[in-house]
GUNUVO-76494 format. One record per atom (N, C-alpha, C): residue in one letter; x, y, z. Coordinates in steps of 0.1 Angstrom, whole numbers, padded with zeros to 4 digits, always signed. Layout:
# residues N
AXYZ...
//
This chain:
# residues 137
M+1169+1264+1129M+1177+1256+1119M+1169+1256+1106S+1175+1259+1095S+1168+1258+1082S+1174+1246+1074L+1165+1240+1067L+1169+1229+1058L+1174+1234+1045T+1182+1226+1039T+1185+1229+1024T+1174+1222+1016A+1174+1226+1004A+1164+1219+0995A+1166+1204+0994T+1179+1200+0994T+1182+1186+0993T+1177+1179+1006E+1179+1185+1017E+1175+1179+1030E+1160+1178+1031F+1153+1189+1026F+1139+1189+1027F+1133+1178+1018F+1137+1177+1005F+1131+1167+0996F+1135+1153+1000A+1147+1151+1005A+1151+1138+1010A+1142+1133+1022A+1139+1143+1031A+1130+1140+1042A+1116+1137+1037K+1111+1145+1028K+1098+1143+1023K+1096+1129+1017L+1106+1125+1009L+1105+1111+1003L+1106+1100+1014Q+1112+1103+1025Q+1113+1093+1036Q+1100+1091+1042F+1091+1101+1042F+1078+1100+1049F+1066+1100+1040E+1068+1100+1027E+1056+1099+1018E+1059+1089+1007T+1048+1083+1002T+1049+1075+0990T+1037+1078+0981D+1038+1075+0969D+1026+1077+0960D+1020+1064+0955P+1008+1065+0949P+1002+1052+0945P+1010+1043+0937A+1017+1049+0927A+1025+1040+0918A+1036+1033+0925D+1043+1040+0935D+1054+1034+0942D+1048+1024+0952L+1037+1026+0958L+1031+1017+0967L+1027+1004+0959A+1021+1006+0948A+1017+0994+0939A+1029+0986+0935A+1040+0993+0932A+1052+0986+0928A+1058+0979+0940D+1058+0984+0951D+1063+0977+0963D+1055+0965+0966R+1041+0966+0965R+1033+0955+0968R+1035+0944+0957A+1037+0948+0945A+1039+0938+0934A+1053+0931+0935S+1062+0938+0941S+1076+0932+0942S+1077+0923+0955G+1067+0923+0963G+1068+0915+0975G+1073+0923+0987V+1076+0935+0985V+1081+0944+0996V+1068+0951+1001A+1059+0944+1006A+1046+0949+1010A+1046+0955+1024P+1044+0969+1024P+1043+0975+1037P+1028+0972+1042L+1027+0973+1055L+1013+0972+1061L+1006+0985+1056V+0994+0984+1050V+0987+0996+1046V+0975+0997+1055I+0973+1009+1060I+0962+1012+1069I+0953+1023+1064D+0940+1020+1063D+0930+1029+1059D+0925+1035+1072V+0926+1049+1073V+0923+1055+1086V+0909+1063+1085R+0901+1060+1075R+0888+1066+1073R+0877+1059+1081S+0866+1065+1081S+0854+1059+1088S+0850+1046+1082A+0841+1039+1090A+0836+1026+1085A+0828+1028+1072A+0820+1039+1071A+0812+1041+1059A+0821+1043+1047A+0832+1051+1049A+0842+1053+1038A+0848+1040+1034W+0852+1032+1044W+0858+1019+1041W+0849+1010+1033A+0836+1010+1036A+0826+1001+1029A+0825+1006+1014Q+0826+1019+1013Q+0825+1025+0999Q+0836+1021+0990G+0848+1019+0996G+0860+1015+0988G+0873+1017+0995H+0882+1007+0994H+0895+1008+1000H+0905+1000+0992I+0917+1001+0996I+0928+0994+0989I+0927+0979+0994P+0927+0970+0985P+0926+0956+0989P+0938+0952+0998G+0935+0945+1008G+0945+0940+1018G+0948+0950+1028A+0942+0962+1028A+0945+0972+1038A+0938+0968+1051L+0944+0973+1062L+0938+0971+1075L+0930+0984+1078H+0918+0982+1084H+0910+0994+1086H+0910+0998+1101I+0917+1009+1104I+0917+1014+1118I+0915+1029+1116P+0903+1035+1119P+0902+1049+1118P+0912+1057+1127T+0916+1068+1123T+0926+1076+1130T+0923+1077+1145A+0911+1080+1149A+0907+1082+1163A+0908+1070+1171E+0909+1058+1165E+0910+1045+1172E+0924+1039+1173L+0934+1046+1167L+0947+1040+1166L+0953+1037+1180H+0951+1046+1190H+0956+1043+1203H+0950+1031+1210E+0936+1031+1209E+0929+1020+1216E+0931+1006+1209R+0934+1006+1196R+0936+0994+1188R+0950+0990+1185Q+0959+0995+1194Q+0974+0992+1192Q+0977+0978+1191A+0969+0969+1197A+0972+0955+1197A+0971+0949+1183E+0963+0956+1174E+0962+0951+1160E+0973+0955+1151L+0982+0963+1157L+0994+0968+1149L+1005+0959+1151P+1015+0959+1141P+1026+0950+1142P+1034+0953+1155A+1039+0942+1161A+1048+0944+1173A+1061+0950+1169D+1065+0946+1156D+1078+0952+1151D+1076+0966+1147R+1080+0975+1155R+1078+0990+1152R+1087+0995+1141S+1096+0987+1136S+1104+0991+1124S+1097+0987+1111R+1086+0980+1112R+1079+0975+1099R+1074+0987+1091A+1075+0986+1078A+1070+0997+1070A+1055+0997+1070V+1050+1009+1072V+1036+1012+1074V+1032+1023+1065V+1021+1022+1057V+1016+1033+1048V+1002+1036+1053V+0999+1048+1056V+0986+1052+1060V+0979+1061+1049Y+0966+1059+1047Y+0959+1068+1037Y+0946+1072+1042C+0941+1083+1036C+0928+1088+1039C+0921+1090+1025W+0911+1099+1024W+0904+1101+1011W+0913+1106+1000G+0919+1117+1002G+0927+1123+0991G+0935+1135+0996P+0939+1144+0987P+0947+1155+0991P+0940+1165+1001G+0927+1165+1001G+0919+1174+1010G+0917+1168+1023C+0923+1157+1027C+0920+1150+1040C+0933+1149+1047N+0934+1154+1060N+0946+1152+1067N+0945+1141+1078G+0935+1133+1077G+0934+1121+1086G+0946+1112+1085S+0952+1110+1074S+0964+1102+1073S+0976+1109+1079T+0977+1122+1078T+0988+1129+1084T+0987+1128+1100R+0975+1129+1105R+0973+1127+1119R+0976+1113+1123A+0972+1103+1115A+0975+1089+1118A+0990+1086+1118A+0997+1092+1108A+1011+1090+1107A+1018+1096+1120L+1013+1107+1124L+1019+1113+1136L+1016+1104+1148T+1004+1099+1149T+1001+1090+1160T+1010+1078+1160L+1011+1072+1148L+1020+1060+1147L+1034+1063+1151A+1039+1074+1146A+1053+1078+1150A+1054+1080+1165S+1044+1086+1171S+1045+1088+1185S+1044+1075+1193L+1038+1065+1187L+1038+1051+1193L+1051+1044+1191G+1060+1050+1183G+1073+1043+1181G+1075+1037+1168Y+1066+1038+1159Y+1068+1032+1145Y+1077+1041+1138T+1088+1036+1133T+1099+1044+1127T+1099+1044+1111A+1090+1036+1105A+1090+1035+1090A+1076+1038+1085V+1070+1049+1090V+1057+1053+1086V+1057+1063+1075K+1049+1060+1065K+1047+1069+1053K+1032+1072+1051E+1030+1084+1045E+1017+1088+1041E+1015+1086+1026L+1004+1080+1022L+1001+1079+1008L+0996+1092+1003I+1004+1099+0995I+1000+1112+0990I+0989+1109+0979G+0979+1117+0980G+0968+1115+0971G+0957+1106+0976G+0960+1098+0986G+0951+1089+0993G+0944+1080+0983L+0932+1075+0988L+0924+1066+0980L+0920+1072+0966E+0918+1085+0966E+0914+1092+0954E+0924+1089+0943Y+0936+1092+0945Y+0946+1090+0935Y+0950+1076+0932W+0948+1067+0942W+0950+1053+0940W+0940+1048+0930A+0927+1052+0931A+0917+1049+0922A+0919+1056+0908R+0922+1068+0909R+0924+1076+0896R+0935+1071+0888E+0945+1065+0894E+0956+1059+0886E+0953+1045+0881G+0941+1040+0884G+0936+1028+0878G+0939+1015+0886F+0943+1017+0899F+0946+1006+0908F+0933+1000+0913L+0934+0987+0917L+0922+0980+0922L+0917+0986+0935V+0904+0987+0936V+0897+0991+0948V+0887+0981+0951E+0885+0978+0964E+0876+0968+0970E+0866+0976+0978S+0853+0971+0976S+0842+0977+0984S+0833+0966+0988D+0822+0970+0996D+0812+0960+0999D+0806+0954+0987A+0806+0961+0976A+0800+0956+0963A+0809+0947+0955G+0822+0946+0959G+0832+0938+0952G+0844+0946+0948R+0852+0940+0939R+0864+0947+0934R+0862+0953+0921H+0868+0965+0919H+0867+0972+0906H+0879+0980+0904R+0881+0983+0891R+0892+0992+0887R+0887+1001+0877Q+0890+1014+0878Q+0885+1024+0868Q+0897+1026+0858E+0893+1031+0847E+0903+1035+0837E+0912+1046+0843P+0925+1046+0841P+0934+1056+0846P+0929+1070+0841D+0930+1080+0849D+0927+1093+0846D+0939+1099+0839P+0938+1104+0826P+0950+1108+0819P+0957+1120+0826L+0951+1126+0835L+0958+1137+0843L+0966+1132+0854T+0965+1119+0857T+0972+1113+0869T+0981+1102+0865A+0979+1095+0854A+0987+1084+0850A+0986+1082+0835P+0997+1075+0830P+0996+1072+0815P+0985+1063+0812V+0979+1066+0801V+0968+1057+0796V+0974+1048+0785H+0973+1035+0787H+0979+1026+0778H+0970+1023+0766
//
């Protein structure tokens, strides 16, 4: 079975979100559960404020920390475009029955490059938006 371009791109948007759309959802009160699936060292270095930290390899054993409502919107992220940990995590969550799982394209890298708030063990910070990823005001 082959997909049409319309079907492919509609499906892609159903399973991916980008940093700007995630930030807009969070600002509007339509906040999905955000899960950082990187290592503890990566989490300490920086993560999206309010995210839940469950490394990909621990998702099965830490299911009790996930929402009982498997239709709840969930967004998973990893480092950036070169990391497929979030793809693996999204597949795991889907196999556990979560029906509204999305992957944050660009991961933490593009979240930070677009100027959104990052939290680390050192505190909260925001970098100036990279003009190659977001408009500079």
